[in-house]
N, C-alpha and C positions, 0 to 999 in steps of 0.2 A: 457181068453184074453192072447195072446202071446205078451210079451213085446219086442219091436224092439231092435236090437243090433247095429243099425247104427246111432242113434241120438246123436248129440253133445249137450253139455251143452248150447251153444248159441241157438240151436233150441228150447230147453225147456224154456229157459229164454224168448225168443221172444214170444212163444205161451202163456206163463203165463201172460206176460205183455199185450199182444194184446187182449186176449180173456177172461182172468179171473180176471182182475182188480189188478194185482200186479205191483209194480214199483221197480226199482233198487234203493236201499238205500245206499249200500256200497260195495266195492270190496277190498279184501285183497288177493294179489297173484292171484290165479286162482279161488278163491271162491267168488261167488257173493251172496250178501244178498238181498232177495226180501221181500217186505212187502205189505200187503193189510189191509184195514180197514173194509172190507165188508165180512161177516156180523159182524165180530169183528176183532180186530187186530191180525195178525199172521205174523210171519217171517219164511222164508224158505231159506236155504242155498243150492245153486246149483253150483256144480263145473263146470267151463267153460272149460271143457276138450273136446278134439276132439271126443271121443266116451265115453258116460257114461256107466258104468257097469250096468248090468241088475238089480242087487240088489239096486243100488243107484237110478236108475230111478224109480223102483217100489216103493221105500220108499218115494220119492218125490211125486209121483202120489197118494199114499195112504194118505199122509199128506194133500195135497190140496183137495182131494175128501172128506175126513172127515170134513175138515173145511168148505168147500163150500156146504156140504150136497148134493153131486152129486155122480154118479157112476164113478169109475175109467175109464171106457170105454168112458164116455163123454169127459174127459180131454184128453184121449189118441187120440180121433178123432181130436181134435184141434191141435195135434202135427204133423199131417200128411199134 
């Protein structure tokens, strides 16, 4: 899977909240803290930058995929 280079932090935040059960808990500066309680409690920090770095986006996708027990590709599809 090739990670896109043109996604913003707000794109990722919107997709995680809309499709994966996360909600915005707190924001400090440009970093937004998201939380879900399904299947258990997890918090993820997403920088609300214009363009996310490939490594940052990959790490966020990996965390969410591992917690939700889905493939990274499934989460990636919801970002588009």
